[in-house]
MDAnalysis code that builds the backbone (N, CA, C; Angstrom):
import MDAnalysis as mda
import numpy as np

u = mda.Universe.empty(507, n_residues=169, atom_resindex=np.repeat(np.arange(169), 3), trajectory=True)
u.add_TopologyAttr("name", ["N", "CA", "C"] * 169)
u.add_TopologyAttr("resid", np.arange(1, 170))
u.add_TopologyAttr("resname", ["MET", "ALA", "LYS", "LYS", "SER", "ARG", "THR", "GLY", "GLY", "GLY", "THR", "PRO", "ALA", "THR", "VAL", "ALA", "LEU", "ASP", "LYS", "ALA", "GLY", "VAL", "PRO", "TYR", "THR", "LEU", "HIS", "SER", "TYR", "VAL", "HIS", "ASP", "PRO", "SER", "SER", "GLN", "LEU", "SER", "TYR", "GLY", "GLU", "GLU", "ALA", "ALA", "ALA", "ALA", "LEU", "GLY", "THR", "ASP", "PRO", "GLY", "ARG", "VAL", "PHE", "LYS", "THR", "LEU", "VAL", "ALA", "GLU", "VAL", "ASP", "GLY", "ALA", "LEU", "THR", "VAL", "ALA", "VAL", "VAL", "PRO", "VAL", "SER", "GLY", "SER", "LEU", "ASP", "LEU", "LYS", "ALA", "LEU", "ALA", "ALA", "ALA", "ALA", "GLY", "GLY", "LYS", "ARG", "ALA", "ALA", "MET", "ALA", "ASP", "PRO", "ALA", "ALA", "ALA", "GLU", "ARG", "THR", "THR", "GLY", "TYR", "VAL", "ARG", "GLY", "GLY", "ILE", "SER", "PRO", "LEU", "GLY", "GLN", "ARG", "LYS", "ALA", "LEU", "PRO", "THR", "VAL", "VAL", "ASP", "ALA", "THR", "ALA", "LEU", "SER", "HIS", "PRO", "THR", "VAL", "PHE", "VAL", "SER", "ALA", "GLY", "ARG", "ARG", "GLY", "LEU", "GLU", "VAL", "GLU", "LEU", "ALA", "PRO", "THR", "ALA", "LEU", "LEU", "ALA", "LEU", "THR", "ALA", "ALA", "ALA", "THR", "ALA", "PRO", "LEU", "LEU", "ARG", "PRO", "VAL", "THR", "ARG", "VAL"])
u.atoms.positions = np.array([
    [19.907, 1.906, -3.094],
    [18.801, 2.257, -3.940],
    [18.889, 3.751, -4.221],
    [18.857, 4.112, -5.444],
    [18.972, 5.521, -5.813],
    [17.610, 6.075, -6.170],
    [17.457, 7.349, -5.951],
    [16.228, 8.009, -6.346],
    [16.254, 8.216, -7.849],
    [15.109, 8.046, -8.472],
    [14.994, 8.361, -9.888],
    [14.639, 9.837, -9.976],
    [15.196, 10.508, -10.940],
    [14.873, 11.924, -11.064],
    [13.460, 12.075, -11.593],
    [12.801, 13.126, -11.173],
    [11.456, 13.412, -11.648],
    [11.318, 14.912, -11.830],
    [10.326, 15.246, -12.575],
    [10.036, 16.661, -12.756],
    [8.856, 17.017, -11.884],
    [8.712, 18.271, -11.545],
    [7.607, 18.720, -10.733],
    [7.836, 18.399, -9.268],
    [6.784, 18.594, -8.468],
    [6.891, 18.403, -7.040],
    [6.666, 16.987, -6.574],
    [6.353, 16.054, -7.482],
    [6.101, 14.689, -7.072],
    [4.721, 14.543, -6.482],
    [4.481, 13.395, -5.895],
    [3.212, 13.126, -5.217],
    [3.428, 13.347, -3.724],
    [2.356, 13.426, -2.948],
    [2.557, 13.535, -1.506],
    [3.413, 12.395, -0.950],
    [3.314, 11.206, -1.543],
    [4.124, 10.074, -1.079],
    [5.606, 10.323, -1.324],
    [5.970, 10.767, -2.513],
    [7.389, 11.008, -2.806],
    [7.907, 12.220, -2.056],
    [7.065, 13.202, -1.833],
    [7.468, 14.364, -1.035],
    [7.778, 13.918, 0.393],
    [6.937, 13.025, 0.954],
    [7.176, 12.520, 2.314],
    [8.478, 11.725, 2.373],
    [8.739, 10.929, 1.348],
    [9.984, 10.153, 1.304],
    [11.200, 11.072, 1.217],
    [11.121, 12.079, 0.352],
    [12.227, 13.024, 0.213],
    [12.480, 13.776, 1.517],
    [11.387, 14.222, 2.146],
    [11.516, 14.977, 3.399],
    [12.172, 14.125, 4.488],
    [11.855, 12.818, 4.500],
    [12.425, 11.915, 5.503],
    [13.824, 11.441, 5.127],
    [14.256, 11.733, 3.901],
    [15.582, 11.313, 3.456],
    [15.698, 9.804, 3.244],
    [14.578, 9.176, 2.929],
    [14.547, 7.720, 2.751],
    [14.931, 7.369, 1.316],
    [15.854, 6.424, 1.132],
    [16.181, 5.989, -0.225],
    [15.026, 5.184, -0.828],
    [14.734, 5.452, -2.085],
    [13.664, 4.755, -2.789],
    [13.915, 4.841, -4.288],
    [13.188, 4.019, -5.017],
    [13.238, 4.059, -6.475],
    [11.815, 4.144, -6.993],
    [11.589, 5.060, -7.915],
    [10.276, 5.166, -8.558],
    [10.241, 4.263, -9.780],
    [9.114, 3.636, -9.982],
    [8.876, 2.800, -11.151],
    [7.550, 3.234, -11.757],
    [7.587, 3.621, -13.021],
    [6.333, 4.024, -13.658],
    [5.982, 3.052, -14.772],
    [4.717, 2.982, -15.065],
    [4.196, 2.169, -16.159],
    [2.933, 2.850, -16.649],
    [2.507, 2.481, -17.822],
    [1.297, 3.068, -18.381],
    [0.104, 2.265, -17.879],
    [-0.734, 2.913, -17.086],
    [-1.935, 2.261, -16.558],
    [-2.926, 2.063, -17.698],
    [-3.450, 0.858, -17.819],
    [-4.434, 0.532, -18.848],
    [-5.815, 0.474, -18.201],
    [-6.655, 1.493, -18.445],
    [-7.981, 1.512, -17.818],
    [-8.858, 0.317, -18.210],
    [-8.534, -0.341, -19.317],
    [-9.339, -1.481, -19.748],
    [-8.787, -2.814, -19.234],
    [-7.729, -2.782, -18.444],
    [-7.126, -4.007, -17.918],
    [-8.122, -4.772, -17.057],
    [-8.128, -6.082, -17.198],
    [-8.994, -6.943, -16.393],
    [-8.331, -7.303, -15.056],
    [-7.070, -6.930, -14.902],
    [-6.351, -7.203, -13.665],
    [-6.688, -6.145, -12.617],
    [-6.498, -6.488, -11.341],
    [-6.635, -5.478, -10.300],
    [-5.497, -4.476, -10.484],
    [-5.594, -3.321, -9.844],
    [-4.543, -2.306, -9.978],
    [-3.183, -2.873, -9.576],
    [-3.139, -3.588, -8.457],
    [-1.875, -4.150, -7.984],
    [-1.326, -5.231, -8.888],
    [-2.205, -6.116, -9.369],
    [-1.762, -7.170, -10.291],
    [-1.244, -6.557, -11.587],
    [-1.908, -5.495, -12.046],
    [-1.457, -4.799, -13.249],
    [-0.065, -4.214, -13.021],
    [0.160, -3.621, -11.854],
    [1.471, -3.037, -11.555],
    [2.548, -4.115, -11.548],
    [2.285, -5.231, -10.889],
    [3.270, -6.316, -10.830],
    [3.597, -6.826, -12.229],
    [2.570, -7.030, -13.052],
    [2.785, -7.533, -14.411],
    [3.550, -6.513, -15.250],
    [3.152, -5.246, -15.164],
    [3.798, -4.204, -15.981],
    [5.259, -4.014, -15.593],
    [5.559, -4.188, -14.323],
    [6.933, -3.994, -13.844],
    [7.747, -5.288, -13.876],
    [7.100, -6.405, -14.211],
    [7.798, -7.677, -14.243],
    [8.313, -8.089, -12.870],
    [7.530, -7.791, -11.844],
    [7.934, -8.014, -10.459],
    [7.072, -9.096, -9.824],
    [7.654, -9.857, -8.930],
    [6.935, -10.877, -8.168],
    [5.762, -10.220, -7.440],
    [4.515, -10.691, -7.670],
    [3.358, -10.092, -6.997],
    [3.432, -10.167, -5.469],
    [4.264, -11.029, -4.930],
    [4.443, -11.090, -3.485],
    [5.227, -9.917, -2.921],
    [5.912, -9.167, -3.803],
    [6.673, -7.984, -3.377],
    [5.923, -6.679, -3.643],
    [4.825, -6.760, -4.386],
    [4.018, -5.577, -4.689],
    [2.840, -5.569, -3.721],
    [2.733, -4.505, -2.941],
    [1.727, -4.430, -1.894],
    [0.643, -3.420, -2.245],
    [-0.595, -3.796, -1.968],
    [-1.736, -2.901, -2.193],
    [-2.116, -2.251, -0.877],
    [-2.629, -1.052, -0.989],
    [-3.053, -0.282, 0.179],
    [-4.570, -0.309, 0.223],
    [-5.108, -0.906, 1.253],
    [-6.557, -1.025, 1.409],
    [-6.991, -0.241, 2.637],
    [-8.102, 0.467, 2.514],
    [-8.624, 1.227, 3.645],
    [-9.872, 0.505, 4.145],
    [-9.857, 0.199, 5.425],
    [-10.966, -0.505, 6.068],
    [-11.429, 0.308, 7.273],
    [-12.556, -0.096, 7.813],
    [-13.038, 0.471, 9.072],
    [-12.901, -0.597, 10.134],
    [-12.185, -0.280, 11.180],
    [-12.063, -1.179, 12.331],
    [-12.815, -0.522, 13.479],
    [-13.885, -1.154, 13.882],
    [-14.759, -0.608, 14.929],
    [-15.122, 0.855, 14.622],
    [-15.358, 1.143, 13.346],
    [-15.792, 2.466, 12.911],
    [-14.676, 3.443, 12.594],
    [-13.429, 3.093, 12.872],
    [-12.302, 3.995, 12.609],
    [-11.557, 3.534, 11.357],
    [-11.272, 4.473, 10.455],
    [-10.539, 4.124, 9.249],
    [-9.137, 3.637, 9.609],
    [-8.739, 2.560, 8.969],
    [-7.452, 1.912, 9.219],
    [-6.909, 1.425, 7.888],
    [-5.599, 1.519, 7.709],
    [-4.958, 1.091, 6.466],
    [-4.357, -0.297, 6.647],
    [-4.599, -1.150, 5.663],
    [-3.970, -2.469, 5.601],
    [-3.111, -2.496, 4.337],
    [-1.874, -2.963, 4.465],
    [-0.955, -3.040, 3.329],
    [-0.605, -4.514, 3.169],
    [-1.091, -5.110, 2.065],
    [-0.937, -6.559, 1.851],
    [-0.448, -6.825, 0.431],
    [0.204, -7.973, 0.226],
    [0.672, -8.302, -1.124],
    [-0.504, -8.435, -2.090],
    [-0.291, -8.014, -3.338],
    [-1.355, -8.114, -4.335],
    [-1.667, -9.568, -4.666],
    [-0.777, -10.467, -4.301],
    [-0.992, -11.889, -4.573],
    [-1.938, -12.538, -3.577],
    [-2.355, -11.822, -2.545],
    [-3.224, -12.380, -1.516],
    [-4.449, -11.525, -1.278],
    [-5.282, -11.994, -0.360],
    [-6.505, -11.282, 0.020],
    [-6.446, -10.926, 1.495],
    [-6.950, -9.760, 1.827],
    [-6.969, -9.290, 3.206],
    [-7.954, -10.097, 4.041],
    [-7.499, -10.536, 5.198],
    [-8.347, -11.190, 6.185],
    [-8.806, -10.094, 7.148],
    [-10.074, -9.704, 7.040],
    [-10.583, -8.599, 7.847],
    [-10.562, -8.907, 9.342],
    [-10.782, -10.170, 9.713],
    [-10.717, -10.531, 11.137],
    [-9.294, -10.354, 11.661],
    [-8.307, -10.716, 10.847],
    [-6.906, -10.556, 11.258],
    [-6.563, -9.074, 11.389],
    [-7.082, -8.245, 10.484],
    [-6.838, -6.802, 10.577],
    [-7.456, -6.244, 11.853],
    [-8.687, -6.626, 12.131],
    [-9.348, -6.131, 13.350],
    [-8.525, -6.500, 14.580],
    [-8.069, -7.733, 14.643],
    [-7.273, -8.168, 15.797],
    [-5.965, -7.397, 15.882],
    [-5.293, -7.214, 14.749],
    [-4.007, -6.501, 14.735],
    [-4.172, -5.039, 15.132],
    [-5.328, -4.462, 14.808],
    [-5.580, -3.057, 15.125],
    [-6.220, -2.883, 16.501],
    [-6.392, -3.977, 17.235],
    [-6.965, -3.884, 18.573],
    [-8.469, -3.717, 18.583],
    [-9.123, -4.135, 17.497],
    [-10.570, -4.001, 17.414],
    [-11.270, -5.334, 17.360],
    [-12.591, -5.247, 17.195],
    [-13.398, -6.461, 17.151],
    [-13.916, -6.750, 15.756],
    [-14.276, -5.719, 15.008],
    [-14.876, -5.919, 13.687],
    [-14.215, -5.011, 12.663],
    [-14.081, -5.553, 11.469],
    [-13.526, -4.753, 10.371],
    [-14.347, -5.003, 9.117],
    [-14.462, -3.965, 8.316],
    [-15.134, -4.036, 7.015],
    [-14.415, -3.063, 6.090],
    [-14.486, -3.329, 4.808],
    [-13.868, -2.408, 3.855],
    [-14.563, -1.053, 3.944],
    [-13.779, 0.000, 3.854],
    [-14.307, 1.361, 3.947],
    [-15.002, 1.748, 2.647],
    [-15.881, 2.693, 2.752],
    [-16.515, 3.269, 1.571],
    [-15.412, 3.899, 0.718],
    [-15.343, 3.577, -0.581],
    [-14.267, 4.123, -1.422],
    [-14.185, 5.652, -1.393],
    [-15.323, 6.327, -1.356],
    [-15.305, 7.789, -1.335],
    [-14.685, 8.302, -0.031],
    [-14.978, 7.648, 1.075],
    [-14.382, 8.044, 2.359],
    [-12.882, 7.791, 2.349],
    [-12.470, 6.668, 1.749],
    [-11.037, 6.360, 1.656],
    [-10.317, 7.417, 0.826],
    [-10.895, 7.792, -0.300],
    [-10.272, 8.808, -1.157],
    [-10.220, 10.160, -0.467],
    [-11.314, 10.548, 0.150],
    [-11.391, 11.852, 0.815],
    [-10.389, 11.939, 1.970],
    [-10.274, 10.885, 2.744],
    [-9.407, 10.901, 3.922],
    [-7.931, 10.824, 3.551],
    [-7.589, 9.973, 2.567],
    [-6.182, 9.805, 2.200],
    [-5.692, 10.877, 1.237],
    [-6.597, 11.443, 0.441],
    [-6.202, 12.417, -0.575],
    [-5.776, 11.766, -1.881],
    [-5.969, 10.467, -2.003],
    [-5.600, 9.722, -3.206],
    [-6.833, 9.094, -3.839],
    [-6.722, 8.743, -5.126],
    [-7.813, 8.058, -5.812],
    [-7.626, 6.550, -5.698],
    [-8.735, 5.830, -5.749],
    [-8.701, 4.369, -5.689],
    [-7.792, 3.841, -6.792],
    [-6.961, 2.891, -6.438],
    [-5.979, 2.375, -7.389],
    [-4.672, 3.135, -7.321],
    [-4.662, 4.237, -6.578],
    [-3.456, 5.033, -6.408],
    [-3.248, 5.434, -4.961],
    [-3.992, 4.792, -4.051],
    [-3.841, 5.132, -2.629],
    [-2.505, 4.599, -2.137],
    [-1.722, 5.483, -1.592],
    [-0.417, 5.128, -1.042],
    [-0.504, 5.104, 0.477],
    [0.262, 4.235, 1.121],
    [0.308, 4.291, 2.582],
    [1.133, 5.484, 3.072],
    [1.836, 6.143, 2.159],
    [2.744, 7.249, 2.480],
    [2.116, 8.584, 2.094],
    [2.344, 9.601, 2.891],
    [1.934, 10.954, 2.536],
    [0.438, 11.172, 2.466],
    [-0.309, 10.440, 3.259],
    [-1.758, 10.598, 3.243],
    [-2.167, 11.935, 3.852],
    [-3.283, 12.459, 3.377],
    [-3.795, 13.736, 3.879],
    [-3.977, 13.667, 5.394],
    [-4.546, 12.569, 5.880],
    [-4.698, 12.342, 7.319],
    [-4.047, 10.999, 7.609],
    [-3.033, 11.013, 8.443],
    [-2.341, 9.767, 8.775],
    [-3.296, 8.837, 9.511],
    [-3.444, 7.634, 8.972],
    [-4.342, 6.652, 9.554],
    [-3.534, 5.536, 10.208],
    [-4.105, 4.887, 11.225],
    [-3.428, 3.714, 11.779],
    [-3.174, 2.719, 10.640],
    [-1.993, 2.126, 10.625],
    [-1.592, 1.266, 9.516],
    [-1.043, -0.054, 10.037],
    [-1.420, -1.134, 9.337],
    [-0.887, -2.460, 9.632],
    [-0.372, -3.030, 8.313],
    [0.885, -3.456, 8.307],
    [1.520, -4.027, 7.123],
    [1.625, -5.538, 7.329],
    [1.258, -6.298, 6.291],
    [1.368, -7.746, 6.386],
    [2.811, -8.128, 6.681],
    [2.980, -9.089, 7.584],
    [4.302, -9.501, 8.054],
    [5.204, -10.031, 6.942],
    [4.645, -10.485, 5.827],
    [5.483, -10.999, 4.738],
    [6.373, -9.912, 4.145],
    [6.040, -8.661, 4.348],
    [6.869, -7.569, 3.811],
    [8.295, -7.672, 4.332],
    [8.441, -8.123, 5.562],
    [9.770, -8.183, 6.176],
    [10.652, -9.289, 5.596],
    [10.078, -10.149, 4.780],
    [10.876, -11.224, 4.162],
    [11.524, -10.785, 2.853],
    [11.318, -9.544, 2.452],
    [11.877, -9.021, 1.209],
    [12.845, -7.870, 1.504],
    [13.916, -7.745, 0.713],
    [14.819, -6.606, 0.923],
    [14.147, -5.276, 0.581],
    [13.282, -5.307, -0.432],
    [12.499, -4.123, -0.803],
    [11.102, -4.572, -1.190],
    [10.153, -3.652, -1.048],
    [8.777, -3.888, -1.473],
    [8.321, -2.707, -2.322],
    [7.242, -2.921, -3.062],
    [6.663, -1.889, -3.906],
    [5.305, -1.506, -3.326],
    [5.050, -0.201, -3.240],
    [3.734, 0.308, -2.862],
    [3.402, 1.455, -3.809],
    [2.132, 1.807, -3.860],
    [1.736, 2.914, -4.720],
    [2.460, 4.194, -4.305],
    [2.877, 4.942, -5.307],
    [3.530, 6.225, -5.044],
    [2.529, 7.372, -5.071],
    [1.246, 7.036, -5.136],
    [0.242, 8.088, -5.033],
    [-0.561, 8.356, -6.283],
    [-0.330, 7.568, -7.325],
    [-1.188, 7.663, -8.507],
    [-1.090, 6.361, -9.275],
    [-2.118, 6.097, -10.049],
    [-2.115, 4.897, -10.866],
    [-0.951, 4.975, -11.847],
    [-0.224, 3.879, -11.968],
    [0.905, 3.848, -12.903],
    [2.221, 4.285, -12.292],
    [2.268, 4.486, -10.982],
    [3.505, 4.904, -10.328],
    [3.665, 4.141, -9.010],
    [4.756, 3.383, -8.920],
    [5.053, 2.603, -7.721],
    [6.377, 3.081, -7.146],
    [6.505, 2.966, -5.843],
    [7.758, 3.295, -5.171],
    [8.289, 2.009, -4.546],
    [9.578, 1.769, -4.740],
    [10.260, 0.623, -4.156],
    [11.111, 1.117, -3.006],
    [10.938, 0.496, -1.840],
    [11.690, 0.923, -0.666],
    [11.845, -0.252, 0.283],
    [12.720, -0.103, 1.246],
    [12.913, -1.131, 2.264],
    [11.657, -1.220, 3.122],
    [11.233, -2.428, 3.472],
    [10.038, -2.549, 4.304],
    [10.200, -1.872, 5.666],
    [11.404, -1.839, 6.195],
    [11.619, -1.164, 7.475],
    [11.366, 0.340, 7.350],
    [11.702, 0.908, 6.203],
    [11.422, 2.328, 5.968],
    [9.916, 2.563, 5.866],
    [9.211, 1.662, 5.192],
    [7.751, 1.772, 5.088],
    [7.128, 1.735, 6.479],
    [7.586, 0.818, 7.311],
    [7.048, 0.712, 8.671],
    [7.335, 1.976, 9.483],
    [8.550, 2.487, 9.368],
    [8.928, 3.673, 10.130],
    [8.116, 4.898, 9.699],
    [7.987, 5.090, 8.398],
    [7.298, 6.290, 7.907],
    [5.795, 6.284, 8.160],
    [5.219, 5.103, 8.263],
    [3.775, 5.017, 8.489],
    [3.433, 4.702, 9.945],
    [4.458, 4.532, 10.780],
    [4.269, 4.125, 12.180],
    [3.403, 2.879, 12.239],
    [3.641, 1.958, 11.314],
    [2.807, 0.771, 11.165],
    [3.203, -0.349, 12.103],
    [2.221, -1.146, 12.405],
    [2.439, -2.425, 13.076],
    [2.543, -3.478, 11.979],
    [3.104, -4.631, 12.311],
    [3.102, -5.742, 11.368],
    [2.326, -6.897, 11.991],
    [1.659, -7.643, 11.116],
    [0.891, -8.805, 11.554],
    [0.557, -9.638, 10.324],
    [0.292, -10.916, 10.511],
    [-0.193, -11.714, 9.384],
    [-1.608, -11.247, 9.027],
    [-1.791, -10.749, 7.825],
    [-3.078, -10.186, 7.415],
    [-3.739, -10.914, 6.253],
    [-3.093, -11.957, 5.742],
    [-3.629, -12.623, 4.566],
    [-4.663, -13.685, 4.928],
    [-5.722, -13.734, 4.122],
    [-6.744, -14.755, 4.278],
    [-6.147, -16.102, 3.926],
    [-6.379, -17.114, 4.738],
    [-5.841, -18.439, 4.415],
    [-6.380, -18.931, 3.074],
    [-5.540, -19.630, 2.336],
    [-5.949, -20.181, 1.051],
    [-6.829, -21.399, 1.319],
    [-7.998, -21.417, 0.692],
    [-8.875, -22.571, 0.832],
    [-8.720, -23.465, -0.376],
    [-8.661, -24.715, -0.133],
    [-8.503, -25.688, -1.223],
    [-9.854, -26.307, -1.520],
    [-10.124, -26.439, -2.808],
    [-11.414, -27.005, -3.226],
    [-11.249, -28.435, -3.644],
])
């Protein structure tokens, strides 16, 4: 995987990747503010990529402590599974303003990489079934593709099944 050239200093996520010497590829697309899709679904569609390989970064509170969950955009986070994986009892989605302030990124562009304050991170175990995965590169319209093992190493993440079971009606 080769790095794509960019101008400027990049985002904190790409700076962290460069500093660690991790191979990655940047993928950009034009974010449509009027899109009815979630940020992650929009990224998968714009890049023509399987939504199971595009991961969203969600910030939750586990027993009051901010924790990052990285799950495929094709699924929904199971908060009970996150709490268990993080060694806690209860989890709830974090206040968006607290997530932005703590990570240094805006909603829809929160990356698990290069956060202002490194938070405990859990990556859904399905990431390991792909040679590469996509995560936000730190702004809307910019994704970074990298090996899931590199994502785990750089974020000191644990892996666990984090997806809510599909209910059939």
